[in-house]
N, C-alpha and C positions, 0 to 999 in steps of 0.2 A: 639232720645233726640231732643227737640226744644229750642233753645236759644233765649233769646230777649238780646238786648244791655244791659239792665238793670242788667239782670242775669250775663252778661259776665264782667260787670263792678266789681260784687262781686267776680267773679273768678279771676279777675286781683289783686284785694286787698286781696284775701285769697287764693292765689296759694297753693296747697296742700304741707304741709310740708314733706320734705324726710328725715329729720333728724330721726334716729331711733337707737334703742340698737342693733338690728341685721343687720350687714352690708353685702354686697356682699363680698363673699369670707370667711365668718365665717362657723364655724361648726354648722351644723342644731342641735337645742337642742333636747333631747329626747320628744317624743310626746306620750301621753296616752290619752285614751277616755274611757267612761263607757259603751257606746252603740255604736254599728257598724251597719249601714243600707246599704243594696246592697253589702256587701263584708265582708271580715275579717279583724282583727285588723292588723295594720302596723305601722311602726315606722320610719319616714325618718331619725331620729337621730342615727339609727343603719343600716347603708348601707349595702346592700348585693352584691353590685359591679356590678349589672346589672339593677336595677329599678331606673328610674327617677321619682320623685314625683312632683305633682302640688299640693299645699295645699292651698285651699283657705278658708278665714274665712268670715263668713255670718251670717245672721238672717232672720227668716221668716217675721219680720215686716219691712224689709228694702227694699223700692223700687228699688234703685239702684242693690241690690242683686237680686231681681227677674229678672230684665233685663238681668244680667249676666248668668242666667241659660241656656239660649238656647247655648250661645258661649262655656260655659263648657261641655254641652251635646256633641256638635259637636267635641271639642278637646278630649274629651273621645272617641268617635267612631273613629275618625282619627287616634288617636295613641295607642288604646288599644293593638294592635298586635306588638307594639315596645317597651314593657316593660315600659310603662308609666302609674302610678297610679294616678288618680285624686281623691282628697279627699276634700269633703266640710265639714268644722269644724263649729258647733255652740254649745251654751251652754244652749239652750232652753229645756224644758221638752220634754221628748219621746212623749207624747199623743199630743203635738203641732207639733212636727217635722214629725212625720210618715205620718198623713195625708196630710201634705204639700208636701212632697216628692212625694206621690202618685198623687196628684192633679197636680203638675208641672211636672210630668213624669221624675223626676231627675234620670239620667242613671247611675251616677257615686256614688263612695262610699261616706257615709255621717257618719262623727263621731260626737257624742254629748258628749262633755266635760263638764259635770254639775259641775265640781270643778273649772272651769274656769282657770285652770292651765296655758293655752296658753297666758293669758293676761300678764303674768310676763315673758313670753319667747318670742315667736313668735311676739306678737302684742304689745310689750312694746313700748311706744312712739309712736305708729301708731295712726294717728288722726281719722281714721273711717273705715268702712267697705262698700262694699266688699274690701278685700285685699287678695293678693295672693303672694306665694312664688313658685319657682322653685327649687328643690334641686336634685343635680346630683347624679350619681351612687355612688360617693365617701362621699357622705353626707354633702356637701358643698352648701350653699345658693348662686346660681349664678344669680338669677333673682328675682325682686320683683316689685309689683305695682298693678294697677287696673286690674282685670282680663280680661276686653275687650280692654286693651290698649297695643297691641304688645306682648302679652302672646304668641299667637299662633306662630308668627314670631320668637320669641326668643326660644321658645321650638324646632322649627324646626331645627334652627341653632345648639342649643345644641346637639342634635340627630345627626346631621350630622358631628360634629365637628368643625364647622366654627365659633362657637360663641366667641367672644372676651370680656371677663369680665373686661379687663382693660378699654376698650371703654365704656362699660357699667357704670364702676365705674366713669370715667371722666364725662359721662353724668349725673350721679346722684349728683356729686359734683358741676356741672354748675346749675342744679335744685335747689341746696341749695342757691348758690349765687343770682340766680334769685329770690328766696323767699326773702332773706334779702333785696334785692334792692326794691322789691315791697312794703314790709312792711315798709321800710324807705321812700317811695314815691318818690324814684330816677328813674322815668318812663324812662328817655333817657338813663341811662347805662342799665337799665333792658332790653330796646330793643335791645342794643349792644349784650348783653348775649344771648338774644332770637335768634338773627340772627345767631349766632355762633351754637346754638343748632339746628336751622333749617338746617345750611349747612351740619350738620351730620346726621340729622333726618328728611329728607324731607316728610316722610310719618306720621308724628305726627301731627294729626288734633288738638289736644289741643293746641300746640304750636302757630298755625295759629290762632285759636280762640283768645288767649291771645294777640298776635300781633295786631289783628283788635281792640280789647278792648283798648290796651294802645295807639294805634293811635287816637282812638276816644277820649280818655281822654285828649290827647295833642292837640286835634282840627285838626289834620292833616287828613282831610276826603278824600282828593284824593288818599293818599298813601294807606289808609285803602281800598279804592275801588280797588286799584292796588292788594292788597292781595286777595280780593274777585276773581279777575281773575286768579290768581296763583292757588288758591285752586281749582277752576273748571277745571283747566288744570291736576293738580296733581291726582285729584280724579274724573277725566272723568268717570271711570268705577265702581264707588263706589255709589250705590244708597243711601245708608244710609248718607253718608258725604254730597252728593250732595243735598239731602233733608234737612239736618241741615243747609247748606249754604244758600239755597233758603229761608228757613223760616227766618233766621237771617237777610238776606237783606230786605225781605218783610216787617219785623216789626220794622225795624230800623227807626230813625229819617230821615226826609226827606234829610238831607245833607249827610246821609250815605247810602241813599237809590239807588239802581240801578235795577229798575223793569225788564228791558230786561234781565240783567244777572240773575235774580231771576226766571224769566221765563224759560230761557235757561236751568239752573241747574234742576229746578223743573220737566220740561217735560223730560229731560234726566233720572231723578231718576225714573219717571213714566215708562218710556220705560225699563229701567234696571230691575224694579220690575214686569213687566209684568202686571201693573195695578191691582196687587193684595195685594198691602199694603195701608191698609187705612190711616196710618199716611203719607204716601207720596202723596196721593191723597188729603188729607186735605191740605197739603202744597200747592199744585197746586191751589186748590180752593181758598185758601188766597191770592196768587198771583193774579188770575183773579179778585178778590174781589178789591184788592189794585188798579188794573188797571181799574176799573169801568165796568168790565164785568160780570155784575150781573147774566145774564142767564147761562153763562159758570160756573161761581162760584157755583150757585145752582145744576146744572146738576152734576158737579165733587163731590160736597159735598155729593149728593145722593148716588154716586157710593161709596164714602168713608164710609158711613153709611151701605150700603149693605155688604161691604168686612169686617166691624169690627167685633170683638168679643165683648163679654159682658162686658169687662172691660173699653173699651173706647167708646162704643156705646152712651152713654148719652151724653158725651162731645161733639162728632161729630154731633149728632142730635141737640144739642143746638145751635152750630154754623149753621147749616142748617136753622134753625127757624130764626136765626138773619139774614142771608142772604134773607130769604124769606120775613121777615118784611121790609128790606131795599127795596126790589123790590116793596112790596106794597106801601111803602111812596113814591117811584119814581114815580109810576103810578098815585098817589094822586096829587103829585106836578105837573106833566105834565097836568093833567085835569084841576087844578086850574089855570094854566098859560095860558091855551087854552079854556076858558069856552064856547066859541062858536063853538068849534070843534065837529062834530058830528061822531059816529061810522060809518064805511061803512056797 
C-alpha cells in the first residue's frame, strides 16, 4: 500500500469504527452457506472442541480483499496441521466466484452465502470488507479485524494459549474512544489515546500512520519526522512497512519530507525484498526522482517494470515515461542555457 499525506488525513478523520454487534467474548452465531469450494461445510457456531476458525468476509470486486488473499493463503498453509480452518465468505454468484478462486489460487475454503444471512449476524454494523473473525475451539469470538492486521500474531497466541482477550478488549475500547475523539476534532486528546495504544501495540503500523497524520494536522512537523525515525527502527526488517514509510515521506509536503530517511528506508526495503518486488523498486525510483537523480530513477523504474505483473505494469510504465520525459526536458533546458556548447 502506498499512502500520501492527503490519504492519511482521510484516515485520521474516518478512523475505522470498531463498534459492532458482535463483540469479543460473544458466542459465534450459527453459520450456513449454499455453496462450498475447496472444502466441506463447517459451522463455527457449533464448536467441536478442537477446531479454531478464521472466518473472513470478502468480495471479488473489493481491491483490499484481493490484497489479503496471499496473507490468508499463507496462514492456511502455516496452520492447516493445527486444526485451523480458514473460510472466506462471499454472497456473490457461484459463476463469478469459482473462476476468481481459480485465478487467484485461493487455497482455503470458500463459502458462498447467497442469502446474505451473515449480514445480520457476523457483519452487523461492520463498516466494510475485508473483515475477519477468529473463533476459538469453544465457539467464542476472540479476535476481529482486518485480515492483514495482526491476524497471524493473534492466531499464533491463541493456539499457544498465551492470548489475552481482556487486553484485546481494552484495545478495542481504546480504539472506540479514539474514533469518537477524531470525529469530534479533538486531535490533542486523540494523540494521548494513540500514545497509550502504541505503548501496548508497538508493532501496529496503522497507529504510527495515524499519529503522523494527526501531527501534520496540528502543524507539529518535527514531531512527525521523529515518528518517521521510530517507525524505521521498529520495522527495520519489514520490507512492506519500510516501503510504505519511504513512499509516505517522499510524497509529503516539503515541511514533512526527509529524503535521506526515505532513501534509507527504501534501499533497506529493496534489500529485504531482494530486488524482486516491483512496488518497492517503484518507491526507490520515486525517492531518486525527488532527489533529482533522474538517471537512477529511470534505471530503477525500468527494473520495476521488468519485475511487475500485468496488474500494475501499465501504471509503472507510465511513471517510467514521466521520468523519461523529465530527462528529455532537462537535456533541452541544459542546451538552451548553453547555446554555444558543442558536443565532444
